PLY file of the C-alpha trace (Angstrom):
ply
format ascii 1.0
element vertex 113
property float x
property float y
property float z
element edge 112
property int vertex1
property int vertex2
end_header
31.57 -60.83 -19.23
34.79 -60.05 -20.96
37.52 -56.91 -19.51
36.12 -55.18 -22.46
31.89 -55.33 -22.08
33.06 -54.63 -18.57
34.28 -51.12 -19.38
32.35 -50.63 -22.00
28.83 -51.02 -19.65
30.76 -49.21 -17.42
30.94 -46.24 -19.90
28.08 -46.22 -20.53
26.78 -46.12 -17.12
29.51 -43.02 -16.61
27.43 -41.53 -19.75
24.47 -41.81 -18.37
25.38 -40.79 -14.43
27.22 -37.44 -16.33
23.58 -37.08 -18.25
21.96 -37.05 -15.31
24.11 -34.98 -13.67
24.21 -32.08 -16.61
20.08 -32.35 -16.26
20.72 -31.88 -12.36
22.66 -29.32 -12.99
20.69 -26.92 -15.41
17.55 -27.54 -12.75
19.71 -26.11 -10.08
20.19 -22.83 -12.14
16.61 -23.13 -13.23
15.49 -23.04 -9.71
18.20 -20.78 -8.80
16.98 -18.09 -11.29
13.20 -18.67 -10.32
14.40 -17.33 -6.68
16.46 -14.81 -8.08
13.65 -13.30 -9.89
11.01 -13.88 -7.37
8.99 -10.72 -6.41
9.85 -10.08 -2.70
7.92 -11.99 -0.87
5.74 -10.65 2.31
7.32 -11.52 5.36
6.04 -15.62 7.11
3.60 -15.18 4.30
4.98 -17.28 1.18
5.21 -20.10 0.82
5.89 -21.26 -2.60
9.54 -19.29 -1.66
10.26 -21.37 0.97
9.23 -23.85 -1.77
11.20 -22.80 -4.54
14.59 -22.38 -1.51
13.97 -26.22 -0.07
13.92 -27.57 -3.66
16.99 -25.88 -5.25
19.21 -26.81 -1.82
17.85 -30.55 -3.01
18.68 -30.15 -6.04
22.12 -28.79 -4.82
22.80 -31.91 -3.22
22.32 -34.40 -5.59
23.94 -32.65 -8.34
26.84 -33.11 -5.41
26.07 -36.68 -4.60
26.13 -36.94 -8.82
29.45 -35.75 -9.21
30.81 -38.08 -6.76
29.36 -41.18 -7.78
30.45 -40.07 -12.06
34.09 -39.08 -10.78
34.00 -42.64 -9.17
32.95 -44.61 -11.80
35.39 -43.02 -14.14
38.24 -43.84 -11.84
36.78 -47.74 -10.59
34.37 -50.23 -11.55
34.24 -50.68 -8.04
31.81 -47.29 -7.81
28.79 -49.52 -7.72
27.30 -49.77 -4.56
27.67 -45.56 -4.26
25.53 -45.29 -7.82
23.30 -48.18 -5.75
22.97 -45.89 -2.39
22.14 -42.75 -4.67
19.81 -45.02 -6.87
17.90 -45.88 -3.87
17.64 -42.17 -2.13
17.32 -40.00 -5.41
14.13 -38.28 -5.33
12.41 -37.30 -8.90
10.58 -33.89 -9.14
10.40 -34.43 -12.99
9.75 -36.50 -15.92
13.19 -36.45 -17.23
14.85 -37.29 -13.71
12.62 -39.88 -13.20
13.44 -40.91 -17.11
17.60 -41.13 -16.12
16.68 -42.57 -13.20
15.19 -45.51 -14.71
18.00 -45.86 -17.13
20.32 -46.00 -15.03
18.77 -48.39 -12.48
18.03 -50.81 -15.60
22.18 -50.50 -17.06
23.20 -51.89 -13.68
20.40 -54.26 -13.12
18.65 -52.85 -10.37
14.44 -52.76 -10.34
12.55 -50.45 -9.34
10.37 -50.93 -6.51
0 1
1 2
2 3
3 4
4 5
5 6
6 7
7 8
8 9
9 10
10 11
11 12
12 13
13 14
14 15
15 16
16 17
17 18
18 19
19 20
20 21
21 22
22 23
23 24
24 25
25 26
26 27
27 28
28 29
29 30
30 31
31 32
32 33
33 34
34 35
35 36
36 37
37 38
38 39
39 40
40 41
41 42
42 43
43 44
44 45
45 46
46 47
47 48
48 49
49 50
50 51
51 52
52 53
53 54
54 55
55 56
56 57
57 58
58 59
59 60
60 61
61 62
62 63
63 64
64 65
65 66
66 67
67 68
68 69
69 70
70 71
71 72
72 73
73 74
74 75
75 76
76 77
77 78
78 79
79 80
80 81
81 82
82 83
83 84
84 85
85 86
86 87
87 88
88 89
89 90
90 91
91 92
92 93
93 94
94 95
95 96
96 97
97 98
98 99
99 100
100 101
101 102
102 103
103 104
104 105
105 106
106 107
107 108
108 109
109 110
110 111
111 112
């Protein structure tokens, strides 16, 4: 692979990471909005609110991890181990996230187990 081909591959992976990041950010905002507009819960009786808060916290964590990996890819090709780790630990709770993760796996040659 030439240096130019490697750069294009890295650019494609970086673009997919950015897209995943944008999606994770939108998901985080959506969950925040749902929590903000959630009806006042009855103390200790509302499992749905707890679930929303857990999803939001997980979305925030994923967003931070994705941003760190995307920044690393822009700076250096050696960010691939961090991306592989992200993909191994990523949890998709919607179809769009799952599709973006699958595209990233395919772009760097990681098989889904």
